[in-house]
FINU-394707 format. One record per residue (C-alpha): z, x, y; residue in three letters. Coordinates in steps of 0.05 Angstrom, whole numbers, padded with zeros to 5 digits, always signed. Example, Ala and Ser with C-alpha at 12.3 -4.5 7.8 and 13.67 -1.06 7.14 Angstrom:
<recs>
+00156+00246-00090Ala+00143+00273-00021Ser
</recs>
This chain:
<recs>
+00000+00000+00000Met-00013+00023+00070Asn+00052+00039+00105Arg+00048-00006+00165Lys+00107-00037+00184Gly+00218-00102+00227Leu+00287-00148+00216Gly+00340-00195+00206Asn+00398-00187+00253His+00446-00219+00204Ala+00433-00165+00152Ser+00443-00112+00205Tyr+00510-00141+00224Leu+00531-00142+00151Val+00514-00068+00147Phe+00554-00053+00210Val+00615-00092+00184Cys+00609-00059+00115Ser+00607+00011+00142Leu+00666-00004+00188Ala+00711+00002+00127Val+00695+00076+00121Leu+00734+00133+00155Phe+00699+00192+00190Ala+00693+00247+00139Leu+00687+00319+00160Asp+00615+00341+00150Ala+00639+00403+00115Ala+00695+00371+00075Ala+00654+00368+00011Ser+00593+00400-00021Asp+00528+00366-00002Arg+00464+00363-00042Tyr+00397+00332-00027Ala+00331+00319-00063Ile+00273+00302-00016Leu+00208+00275-00043Ile+00145+00262-00004Gly+00079+00238-00034His+00017+00224+00007Asp-00022+00194-00052Leu-00013+00125-00081Gly-00051+00084-00131Tyr-00127+00089-00134Pro-00153+00046-00077Gly-00093+00058-00032Glu-00109+00098+00030Asp-00075+00167+00028Pro-00017+00174+00075Leu-00018+00229+00127Arg+00054+00245+00139Phe+00097+00227+00078Ala+00102+00298+00052Glu+00113+00325+00122Arg+00168+00273+00134Asp+00205+00297+00072Ala+00202+00368+00099Glu+00227+00347+00168Arg+00284+00308+00137Phe+00304+00368+00095Arg+00303+00413+00157Asp+00349+00368+00198Val+00399+00363+00140Leu+00402+00438+00132Val+00403+00452+00207Glu+00454+00400+00228Leu+00484+00366+00166Gly+00521+00421+00129Ser+00471+00418+00071Phe+00462+00489+00048Arg+00389+00505+00036Lys+00402+00527-00035Glu+00431+00458-00048Asn+00368+00421-00024Thr+00304+00412-00063Leu+00238+00392-00030Leu+00184+00361-00074Leu+00116+00348-00042Gln+00066+00309-00084Gly+00106+00313-00150Pro+00095+00275-00215Thr+00148+00229-00245Ile+00166+00284-00295Ala+00177+00334-00239Glu+00219+00285-00200Ser+00264+00267-00258Thr+00269+00340-00277Ala+00294+00355-00207Ala+00350+00303-00215Val+00367+00333-00282Gly+00372+00403-00253Arg+00419+00377-00200Leu+00463+00345-00253Arg+00466+00410-00291Asn+00481+00449-00228Lys+00539+00403-00211Leu+00568+00408-00281Gln+00558+00483-00287Lys+00589+00498-00220Glu+00646+00450-00231Gly+00636+00415-00165Val+00630+00347-00196Ala+00705+00340-00196Ala+00703+00347-00120Gln+00660+00285-00115Ala+00604+00315-00073Pro+00556+00277-00029Leu+00485+00269-00056Ile+00426+00245-00014Leu+00358+00228-00044Leu+00300+00214+00003Tyr+00232+00186-00017Phe+00171+00176+00029Ala+00107+00149+00001Gly+00070+00088-00025His+00106+00033-00063Gly+00115-00041-00078Asp+00176-00084-00090Lys+00187-00057-00160Asn+00156+00013-00162Asn+00143+00076-00124Leu+00071+00100-00128His+00063+00174-00145Leu-00012+00181-00147Ala-00032+00144-00210Arg+00039+00138-00236Glu+00090+00083-00226Ser+00162+00105-00216Phe+00209+00046-00226Ser+00258+00036-00169Arg+00310+00015-00220Lys+00299+00079-00258Ser+00308+00121-00196Leu+00371+00083-00177Glu+00397+00092-00248Ser+00385+00167-00246Leu+00422+00172-00180Leu+00481+00129-00204Arg+00490+00174-00265Asp+00499+00237-00224Leu+00571+00261-00222Pro+00584+00252-00148Ala+00626+00212-00099Gly+00580+00181-00048Leu+00506+00175-00061Lys+00455+00156-00008Ile+00384+00135-00026Leu+00334+00131+00032Val+00268+00097+00014Leu+00213+00099+00067Asp+00161+00059+00030Thr+00128-00010+00031Cys+00156-00075+00001Gln+00226-00058-00018Thr+00254-00096-00078Glu+00314-00133-00049Arg+00344-00143+00020Val+00418-00149+00002Ile+00456-00161-00061Arg+00531-00172-00068Pro+00566-00113-00037Leu+00621-00086-00082Gly+00658-00062-00019Val+00732-00050-00024Lys+00773-00036+00038Ser+00821+00022+00032Gly+00882+00039+00074Pro+00878+00081+00136Ser+00881+00156+00124Phe+00898+00213+00169Asp+00834+00251+00185Ile+00865+00317+00166Gly+00873+00297+00093Val+00809+00260+00081Ile+00767+00282+00021Thr+00700+00258-00003Ser+00733+00226-00064Ser+00761+00173-00018Met+00692+00145-00008Thr+00652+00130-00071Lys+00591+00089-00087Gly+00519+00080-00070Leu+00483+00064-00004Val+00409+00049-00005Ile+00371+00048+00061Leu+00302+00015+00060His+00251+00024+00114Ser+00228-00049+00107Ala+00247-00115+00075Arg+00216-00145+00012Thr+00142-00158+00022Gly+00137-00119+00087Glu+00094-00057+00099Pro+00124+00005+00129Ala+00090+00034+00190His+00061+00104+00195Glu+00043+00125+00266Ser-00009+00175+00289Asp+00026+00178+00356Thr+00093+00195+00325Leu+00063+00240+00272Gly+00103+00208+00217Gly+00131+00144+00187Ala+00164+00101+00240Val+00231+00092+00204Phe+00236+00165+00184Ser+00219+00187+00254His+00275+00146+00285Phe+00324+00164+00230Leu+00311+00239+00242Ile+00315+00228+00318Ser+00383+00194+00308Ala+00408+00253+00266Leu+00387+00301+00322Arg+00433+00265+00370Gly+00395+00204+00395Ala+00441+00160+00352Gly+00506+00191+00378Asp+00530+00128+00413Val+00602+00149+00424Asp+00582+00218+00449Gln+00630+00255+00403Asp+00578+00306+00382Gly+00568+00279+00312Gln+00525+00225+00281Val+00552+00179+00227Thr+00514+00140+00175Leu+00527+00077+00215Leu+00502+00108+00280Glu+00439+00136+00247Ala+00421+00070+00213Tyr+00436+00029+00276Ser+00390+00071+00319Phe+00334+00073+00267Ala+00340-00002+00256Tyr+00334-00021+00329Arg+00279+00027+00346Gln+00238+00012+00284Thr+00240-00062+00300Val+00222-00051+00373Gln+00166-00002+00359His+00132-00044+00306Ser+00139-00106+00350Ala+00103-00070+00406Arg+00048-00037+00366Ser+00033-00084+00307Ser+00025-00156+00288Thr+00072-00143+00229Thr+00144-00130+00246Val+00181-00079+00203Gln+00254-00093+00191Val+00296-00040+00155Pro+00346-00065+00104Ser+00402-00038+00060Phe+00443-00045-00003Glu+00514-00019-00012Met+00565-00012-00067Glu+00624+00025-00037Leu+00697+00036-00047Ala+00739+00076+00002Gly+00750+00082+00076Ser+00718+00118+00134Gly+00651+00130+00167Glu+00610+00186+00137Leu+00589+00240+00187Val+00518+00262+00170Leu+00502+00312+00225Thr+00536+00349+00282Arg+00483+00359+00336Pro+00533+00389+00385Arg+00541+00449+00338Ala+00467+00466+00342Ala+00449+00532+00374Ser+00393+00500+00416Ala+00406+00435+00453Arg+00378+00396+00511Ile+00414+00343+00553Val+00371+00285+00577Leu+00391+00255+00645Pro+00428+00189+00649Ala+00400+00132+00691Gly+00354+00073+00683Glu+00331+00061+00612Glu+00276+00110+00596Ala+00243+00133+00532Arg+00241+00208+00519Phe+00195+00245+00470Leu+00208+00318+00454Val+00149+00361+00429Phe+00146+00432+00405Gln+00097+00476+00443Asn+00045+00499+00424Pro+00045+00465+00356Ser+00050+00395+00387Gly+00099+00372+00332Ser+00143+00314+00354Leu+00216+00335+00347Val+00254+00272+00366Ala+00254+00209+00408Glu+00313+00184+00448Ala+00331+00128+00496Ile+00369+00146+00560Ser+00435+00112+00576Ser+00455+00087+00645Pro+00526+00111+00634Ser+00520+00180+00602His+00470+00236+00586Pro+00440+00239+00516Val+00444+00306+00480Gln+00394+00327+00427Leu+00393+00386+00379Ala+00324+00419+00382Val+00288+00478+00351Pro+00285+00544+00387His+00224+00559+00430Gly+00182+00523+00482Arg+00189+00448+00488Leu+00152+00393+00525Val+00192+00331+00543Val+00159+00264+00561His+00196+00211+00601Arg+00169+00141+00605Arg+00197+00086+00650Val+00156+00023+00650Met+00084+00048+00664Gln+00107+00114+00695Arg+00096+00177+00655Tyr+00130+00243+00670Gln+00132+00312+00637Val+00180+00371+00637Ala+00174+00439+00604Glu+00233+00480+00580Ile+00243+00545+00541Glu+00299+00560+00493Leu+00273+00620+00453Pro+00343+00645+00438Phe+00379+00578+00437Gly+00429+00554+00488Gly+00440+00489+00526Leu+00391+00464+00578Arg+00410+00404+00622Lys+00350+00368+00649Leu+00351+00331+00715Thr+00302+00280+00741Leu+00275+00335+00787Gly+00250+00373+00726Asp+00200+00319+00710Phe+00131+00315+00742Lys+00087+00253+00743Asp+00025+00257+00701Arg-00028+00204+00684Pro-00021+00174+00615Tyr-00095+00188+00601Glu-00082+00262+00606Gln-00023+00258+00558Leu-00060+00216+00508Ala-00122+00261+00511Arg-00081+00323+00495Arg-00040+00290+00440Gly+00023+00290+00483Gly+00023+00366+00491Leu+00014+00374+00566Phe+00028+00441+00597Glu+00056+00439+00667Leu+00048+00514+00673Tyr-00016+00533+00637Pro-00026+00601+00672Asn+00005+00668+00656Ile+00005+00728+00703Leu+00031+00794+00678Gly+00027+00869+00671Cys+00035+00917+00613Gly+00019+00985+00586Tyr-00039+01004+00540Leu-00045+01061+00490Ile-00115+01070+00464Arg-00149+01120+00417Tyr-00224+01130+00424Glu-00267+01166+00374Arg-00311+01222+00400Phe-00356+01266+00358Pro-00305+01321+00350Ser-00238+01285+00355Asn-00198+01223+00375Trp-00179+01221+00448Met-00116+01187+00472Leu-00120+01143+00533Arg-00062+01106+00565His-00045+01069+00628Gly-00024+01004+00661Pro-00060+00938+00655Arg-00055+00871+00692Phe-00075+00805+00662Phe-00085+00732+00679Leu-00091+00678+00626Glu-00105+00603+00630His-00089+00556+00572Ser-00140+00504+00549Leu-00097+00472+00495Gly-00111+00508+00430Asp-00155+00558+00467Trp-00142+00607+00523Ala-00186+00648+00569Ile-00162+00711+00602Gly-00182+00766+00650Leu-00151+00835+00651Glu-00160+00898+00690Thr-00129+00966+00681Gly-00132+01041+00690Val-00126+01092+00634Thr-00117+01167+00638Phe-00133+01220+00587Ser-00140+01295+00579Asn-00165+01338+00523Asp-00167+01413+00513Glu-00215+01446+00465Gln-00223+01521+00460Val-00238+01541+00532Ala-00251+01473+00563Tyr-00206+01419+00591Arg-00231+01349+00601Thr-00195+01300+00647Asp-00217+01228+00650Glu-00200+01165+00689Ile-00226+01098+00666Ala-00223+01035+00709Ile-00242+00973+00671Gly-00242+00897+00671Thr-00247+00853+00610Arg-00253+00779+00594Gly-00222+00748+00532Val-00228+00681+00497Ile-00177+00668+00442Ala-00155+00614+00395Arg-00080+00604+00398Arg-00039+00587+00336Val+00034+00566+00339Gly+00083+00607+00297Met+00150+00575+00309Gly+00172+00592+00379Ala+00117+00644+00386Thr+00041+00641+00390Thr-00012+00684+00358Leu-00079+00693+00394Gly-00142+00712+00357Leu-00204+00724+00400Gly-00261+00764+00426Leu-00264+00807+00488Gly-00320+00838+00529Ala-00320+00878+00593Gly-00343+00939+00630Ile-00310+01005+00649Ser-00325+01059+00700Val-00309+01128+00672Leu-00299+01188+00717Ile-00298+01252+00676Gln-00283+01322+00700Asn-00294+01383+00655Arg-00266+01451+00673Ser-00252+01518+00641Arg-00180+01520+00616Ser-00182+01597+00615Asp-00201+01605+00688Ser-00141+01650+00702Asp-00160+01699+00647Arg-00233+01699+00669Leu-00211+01711+00740Asn-00170+01772+00719Gln-00229+01800+00681Gly-00274+01792+00741Gly-00317+01742+00707Ile-00347+01687+00749Glu-00315+01620+00735Ile-00366+01567+00720Pro-00362+01505+00765Pro-00329+01442+00741Asp-00373+01389+00713Ile-00362+01319+00740Ser-00393+01259+00709His-00388+01184+00724Thr-00415+01130+00679Thr-00411+01055+00668Ile-00393+01034+00597Ala-00401+00963+00569Pro-00348+00946+00516Thr-00337+00891+00467Ala-00288+00878+00410Gly-00233+00838+00375Ile-00169+00819+00410His-00104+00799+00374Val-00039+00785+00412Asp+00029+00757+00398Trp+00067+00721+00454Gln+00143+00713+00451Val+00178+00668+00502Pro+00237+00701+00537Leu+00263+00641+00575Gly+00262+00620+00648His+00186+00620+00649Gly+00178+00692+00624Phe+00145+00717+00561Leu+00133+00783+00526Gly+00070+00802+00490Ser+00047+00853+00439Val-00027+00861+00426Tyr-00077+00901+00386Ile-00151+00907+00401Arg-00212+00943+00375Thr-00271+00961+00419Asp-00340+00990+00415Phe-00363+01024+00479Ser-00434+01046+00497Phe-00423+01112+00533Leu-00467+01162+00568Arg-00432+01228+00554Met-00441+01298+00582Ala-00442+01357+00535Asp-00461+01428+00557Asp-00500+01402+00617Asn-00535+01352+00573Glu-00523+01277+00571Thr-00533+01228+00515Ser-00517+01155+00499Trp-00467+01142+00443Arg-00429+01084+00413Ile-00355+01102+00408Thr-00304+01060+00370Pro-00233+01052+00396Ala-00168+01019+00376Ile-00111+01004+00422Gly-00043+00972+00425Thr+00003+00953+00482Gly+00060+00911+00508Ile+00064+00864+00567Gly+00111+00820+00608Leu+00086+00757+00641Gly+00108+00695+00679Thr+00082+00624+00673Arg+00060+00584+00734Phe
</recs>
């Protein structure tokens, strides 16, 4: 089934009341394990999904980054068979028993994103019974188990909740064994499709659930997101988004069988090493993108009473702010982490058409101006000559591409037998490069071409000895030539924060040179390879 995909307020209220019997557990109070399954392919005839496998990876990343799930205790399966999926659950059972952590009643979360119907999950040509999956999860030796299903046509909306209220406990002595049972979160009700959005780059429910875990769902502003807060945010935003963008409303639903007390803390965004604070004020919708990859990190709604804080990846970020039909953009850099508080003054108005045309990745500061130092070896008939000197560069971003212009001066000298050659080269060079995001950094692969003016002076290095012997010193030979050059350019840009960046680059060139040799001149093609560093600022 296509994942298109909203809800019953009564069921939502039941969920809120049910979770109210749980006490806030420390995110690190027990061992946490997760299996995350994403499958883009369904039955023959079902359109392949675009983001299910990526959603599973994003969900894994936020659990590891913010949820006290150690990476070695998480397993990501992308496009698995039923046998591979059940084997993963079996390996987790063996791991719990072998390590003896089952007695500590750990938390286990299983996430599935893909095609499905009310009875089965569709793994390519295979049918994975929902009941079988639930049974595998129930049999695991754990305390609390959470099953998140982002798939079409969930089996049931609600069944009798075996919820038992427990007494109040002091937070200092809470353990995971005080909360036991199973919680199942469905992205849609029975018979409903689940939306997948090109704009969001993922399934709607998963997108808002991940956004909630990054801090958008932290309603009480205590720096941590509980299961109740995460579901509440994802529920409301999924309903609203599908109501705005589709004729079919998608309503998340749930099932619960719990005993214990407390609210379960899933993530702690305030403990993240990189965070942004969105300004309070009139209700506005914020979208946070990674730059230059364009990946959507999270979505949040501003509060009129307090700022909203989000945990974000390190690197360059683009933040959209939408109020009614007004669109604004801000750019920030957190290459080494830290906290950045945004104000309304950081946002600049931009037409929606520009944002849509560029897939949301709009650069407020597309230009780079900088300087650096180049070391270059050039091959001559008899040896390699070292050149070095300063360079200045200007670059303009065109989305995934960039064009640049650089100019520089290099100096070199070479001594061979009785002659010394000194050379100055003044050159300019144009570059066009394809930019590829690599986390917080970018890699540029391109071609460059330019022209250099070479001023060469050749003199006798033994002039003092000749002078003592009364031998006439031959005159210096000066030669000036213009040399076209072309070659490959590779550079790596690293943001340094506050609008600055560092760069390391390598380039190979072939120059067409007219060279002087014993009062004779000839044209030669000379290869060269160079490397350098640079420091630039964006504007």
